[in-house]
C-alpha positions in Angstrom: 22.0 14.6 -16.7 24.0 14.0 -13.5 24.0 16.5 -10.7 26.5 16.3 -7.8 26.3 18.3 -4.6 28.6 18.2 -1.6 27.6 18.6 2.1 24.0 18.5 0.9 21.1 19.1 3.3 18.6 16.2 3.2 15.8 18.3 4.6 13.9 18.2 1.2 14.4 14.5 1.0 12.9 13.2 4.3 9.3 14.0 5.4 10.2 13.8 9.1 11.8 17.2 8.6 15.2 16.3 10.0 17.9 18.6 8.9 20.6 16.0 8.4 23.3 16.2 5.7 24.9 13.9 3.2 28.6 14.1 2.3 27.6 13.8 -1.3 24.2 13.9 -3.1 23.9 12.7 -6.7 20.8 12.9 -8.9 20.5 11.3 -12.3 17.8 11.6 -15.0 18.4 8.6 -17.3 19.3 4.9 -17.1 22.6 5.6 -18.8 23.4 8.2 -16.2 22.8 5.6 -13.4 25.0 3.0 -15.2 27.8 5.7 -15.4 27.5 6.4 -11.7 27.6 2.8 -10.7 30.6 2.1 -13.0 32.7 4.8 -11.2 33.2 2.9 -7.9 35.8 5.4 -6.6 33.5 8.4 -7.0 30.5 6.5 -5.6 32.5 5.5 -2.5 32.0 2.5 -0.2 28.9 3.9 1.6 25.9 4.9 -0.5 22.2 4.9 -0.2 19.5 5.2 -2.9 16.4 7.2 -1.7 13.2 8.6 -3.1 11.4 11.4 -1.4 12.3 9.9 2.0 8.7 9.4 3.1 9.6 6.1 4.7 13.1 6.9 6.1 14.3 8.0 9.5 17.8 9.4 9.5 19.5 9.0 12.9 22.3 11.3 12.1 24.2 12.9 9.1 24.8 10.4 6.3 28.6 9.8 5.9 28.5 8.8 2.3 26.7 9.3 -1.0 23.0 9.6 -1.4 21.6 8.7 -4.8 18.3 10.0 -6.1 16.4 9.2 -9.3 15.2 12.0 -11.5 13.9 9.6 -14.1 10.5 11.0 -15.0 7.8 10.3 -17.6 4.5 8.4 -17.8 3.9 6.4 -21.0 1.2 4.1 -22.2 2.8 0.9 -23.6 -0.4 -1.1 -24.2 -3.9 0.0 -24.8 -7.0 -2.1 -25.5 -10.7 -2.1 -24.7 -10.3 -3.5 -21.2 -7.1 -2.0 -19.8 -3.9 0.0 -20.3 -0.4 -0.7 -19.3 1.3 2.4 -18.1 5.1 2.8 -17.6 6.3 5.4 -15.1 9.8 6.6 -14.2 11.0 5.8 -10.7 11.4 9.5 -9.9 7.7 10.4 -10.7 5.8 11.5 -7.6 3.4 8.8 -6.7 0.4 11.0 -6.3 1.1 12.7 -9.6 0.9 9.2 -11.1 -2.4 8.5 -9.4 -3.8 11.9 -10.6 -2.7 11.1 -14.1 -4.5 7.7 -14.1 -7.7 9.2 -12.6 -7.8 12.0 -15.1 -7.6 9.5 -18.0 -10.3 7.4 -16.4 -8.0 4.4 -15.7 -9.1 2.6 -12.6 -7.1 0.8 -9.9 -4.9 3.4 -8.2 -7.5 5.8 -6.9 -7.5 4.3 -3.4 -3.8 5.0 -3.2 -4.3 8.8 -3.6 -2.1 11.1 -1.6 0.4 8.5 -0.4 3.7 10.3 -0.2 6.7 9.0 -2.1 7.8 8.2 -5.6 7.0 5.5 -8.1 10.2 3.6 -7.4 9.3 3.3 -3.8 5.8 1.9 -4.6 7.5 -1.1 -6.0 9.9 -1.6 -3.2 7.5 -1.0 -0.3 4.4 -2.4 -1.9 2.5 0.6 -0.6 -1.1 0.1 0.2 -4.2 1.8 1.6 -8.0 1.3 1.7 -7.9 -2.3 0.5 -5.5 -1.8 -2.4 -1.8 -2.5 -2.7 0.7 -1.6 -5.4 1.2 -5.3 -6.1 -2.4 -5.4 -7.4 -1.4 -3.1 -10.2 2.3 -3.8 -10.9 3.0 -6.0 -13.9 6.8 -5.5 -14.1 9.7 -3.6 -12.5 12.8 -2.5 -14.4 16.0 -2.2 -12.4 19.7 -2.0 -12.7 22.0 -4.5 -10.8 24.4 -2.4 -8.7 27.3 -4.8 -8.9 27.3 -5.2 -12.7 25.3 -2.3 -14.1 23.1 -4.8 -16.1 19.4 -4.1 -16.7 16.8 -6.6 -15.5 13.1 -6.8 -15.7 11.2 -8.4 -12.8 7.7 -9.8 -13.3 5.1 -9.3 -10.6 5.6 -12.9 -9.4 9.4 -12.4 -9.2 9.0 -9.4 -6.9 7.7 -11.8 -4.2 5.2 -9.3 -2.9 3.6 -9.5 0.5 2.2 -7.0 3.0 4.6 -4.1 2.8 7.3 -6.5 1.5 9.0 -7.3 -1.7 12.2 -9.0 -2.9 13.8 -5.6 -3.0 13.5 -5.4 0.8 14.6 -9.0 1.5 16.7 -11.3 -0.7 17.8 -8.5 -3.1 18.0 -5.6 -0.6 20.7 -3.2 -1.7 21.4 -5.1 -4.9 19.2 -3.3 -7.4 18.0 0.2 -8.2 14.6 0.6 -9.8 14.3 2.7 -13.0 10.8 2.1 -14.3 7.6 0.5 -13.1 4.7 -0.7 -15.3 1.1 -0.8 -13.9 -2.1 -2.3 -15.3 -5.1 0.0 -15.0 -8.7 -0.9 -15.9 -11.0 0.9 -18.3 -13.9 -0.8 -16.5 -12.9 -0.5 -12.8 -14.7 -2.2 -9.9 -14.6 0.3 -7.1 -13.2 -0.8 -3.8 -15.2 1.0 -1.1 -15.3 -1.4 1.8 -12.3 -0.1 3.9 -12.4 2.7 6.5 -15.1 5.4 6.1 -14.9 5.7 2.3 -18.6 5.1 1.8 -19.6 7.7 4.4 -17.3 10.3 2.8 -18.7 9.5 -0.7 -22.2 10.1 0.6 -21.3 13.8 0.3 -21.0 13.5 -3.5 -23.7 13.2 -6.1 -22.1 10.3 -7.9 -19.4 7.7 -7.4 -16.6 7.9 -9.9 -12.8 7.6 -10.0 -12.6 11.4 -9.5 -15.0 11.4 -6.5 -13.3 8.4 -4.9 -9.9 10.1 -5.2 -11.4 13.3 -3.7 -12.9 11.3 -0.9 -9.6 9.5 -0.1 -7.7 12.8 -0.1 -10.3 14.3 2.2 -10.1 11.3 4.6 -6.3 11.3 4.6 -6.1 15.1 5.2 -8.5 14.8 8.1 -6.4 12.2 9.8 -2.8 12.8 8.7 -0.7 15.9 9.4 0.9 17.8 6.5 4.7 16.9 6.6 5.5 20.4 5.5 3.9 21.7 8.8 4.6 18.8 11.1 7.2 16.3 10.1 6.1 12.7 9.8 6.4 9.6 7.6 2.7 8.7 7.6 2.0 5.3 9.2 5.0 4.5 11.3 4.0 0.9 12.2 2.7 -1.9 10.1 -0.6 -3.5 11.1 0.2 -6.9 12.6 -1.2 -10.1 11.3 -2.0 -12.4 14.2 -3.3 -16.0 14.7 -7.1 -16.1 14.9 -6.9 -17.9 18.3 -4.9 -15.0 19.7 -7.5 -12.5 18.3 -10.4 -14.5 19.9 -8.7 -14.3 23.3 -8.2 -10.5 22.9 -11.8 -10.1 21.8 -13.0 -11.4 25.1 -11.1 -8.6 26.9 -11.6 -6.0 24.2 -15.0 -6.6 22.5 -14.6 -3.6 20.3 -11.2 -4.6 18.8 -11.4 -4.1 15.0 -9.9 -6.5 12.6 -9.6 -7.5 8.9 -9.9 -11.0 7.6 -6.7 -12.5 6.1 -7.5 -16.2 6.0 -9.1 -18.9 8.1 -6.3 -18.8 10.6 -5.2 -15.2 10.6 -6.6 -11.7 11.0 -5.0 -8.2 10.8 -5.4 -5.9 13.7 -4.9 -2.1 13.3 -1.8 -1.0 15.1 -3.2 2.5 15.5 -6.2 1.3 17.5 -3.9 -0.6 19.9 -1.6 2.4 20.3 -4.6 4.6 21.0 -5.9 2.0 23.6 -2.5 2.3 25.3 -3.1 6.0 25.8 -0.4 7.3 23.4 -2.5 9.5 21.1 -1.5 13.1 21.4 1.4 12.3 23.9 4.9 13.6 23.5 8.3 12.3 24.5 10.8 15.1 24.2 10.4 16.7 20.8 8.7 13.7 19.3 5.0 12.9 19.6 2.1 10.8 18.6 -0.4 12.6 16.3 -3.5 13.8 18.1 -5.9 12.5 15.4 -4.1 9.3 14.2 -2.1 7.2 16.7 -0.3 5.4 14.0 1.5 8.5 13.0 4.6 9.7 14.9 5.5 13.4 14.4 8.4 15.8 14.8 7.0 18.5 17.1 9.9 20.7 16.2 13.6 20.1 16.5 13.3 16.4 17.1 16.2 14.1 16.4 16.0 10.7 14.9 17.0 9.2 18.2 14.1 10.9 20.0 11.6 9.5 17.4 13.1 6.0 17.8 12.9 6.3 21.6 9.2 7.1 21.4 8.7 4.2 19.0 10.4 1.8 21.4 8.1 3.0 24.3 5.0 2.5 22.1 6.1 -1.0 21.1 6.7 -2.0 24.7 3.2 -0.7 25.7 1.5 -2.6 22.9 3.4 -5.8 23.7 2.5 -5.5 27.4 -1.2 -4.8 26.8 -1.9 -7.1 23.8 1.0 -9.4 23.7 1.5 -8.4 20.1 4.8 -7.2 18.5 4.4 -4.2 16.2 7.1 -3.4 13.7 8.1 -0.1 12.1 7.2 0.4 8.5 9.7 3.3 8.5 13.4 2.3 7.8 16.0 3.6 10.3 19.2 4.9 8.6 22.0 4.8 11.1 
């Protein structure tokens, strides 16, 4: 089914809570629907954008064009053996609903990614990650439609060129494909990943460690740090954690002995952007109607009535502070829509 709406408010489709509008909003529920939409170039118009739940988007103003949204649902087991299952999910499935489904069936691998906002399609584009796990660790293949031709294509994990918060869909093939389904490999004998953040200390509150309690612990941690977008608009982590040369890190460590880091390889380490932003004194500070969350400096928030331009202005000030203090460039994880 195809649903078309004019002068449509995108308030339900961006977690920053910006009441911007799209000239046209089209939602589809099948692959054939999407092919039909792409075939009608005149109706689609010259300017269009495909979005999920808008959890990684920052609209600067009203969108003068067509917004497309996937309503493709469904979670299906396509392979099942004694070691693992392959699970295929529609691009329009809410990501956390997918994680909950996996945990409830005792399939391991996605539990550390609990409560990340967004939809299944976005997980494959953004290579979402948290607490030592990334979507690329689970994805086996991605099904997509080529926009120019309407042809279906299946990408293997290797063909997606995954890296930290990156994929081929954000680089070489940006704007050329629309994702319809993603297949994930989940384990029936999971090895728990508990080394990141304060997962272990949170799990100490439970009688046992299981997929269910890990999910509950992750949700508790995220809720304690991150604001509810329905109450205070935000897109979760606004900046990516930078990966820097080890030589640079060792120099910084002399000045900041408590600087945290995560090992990448012999020559590189990852430094938490939130820690640096906090060190620069931004936590809890406001600039106009935009602000930095009081509990997590990595999160920029809409304090009420903020515009996209105000949020960007705050982000630029923060980037300048971090560069001046640490000589490190931090880059937005959020995509600016002009």
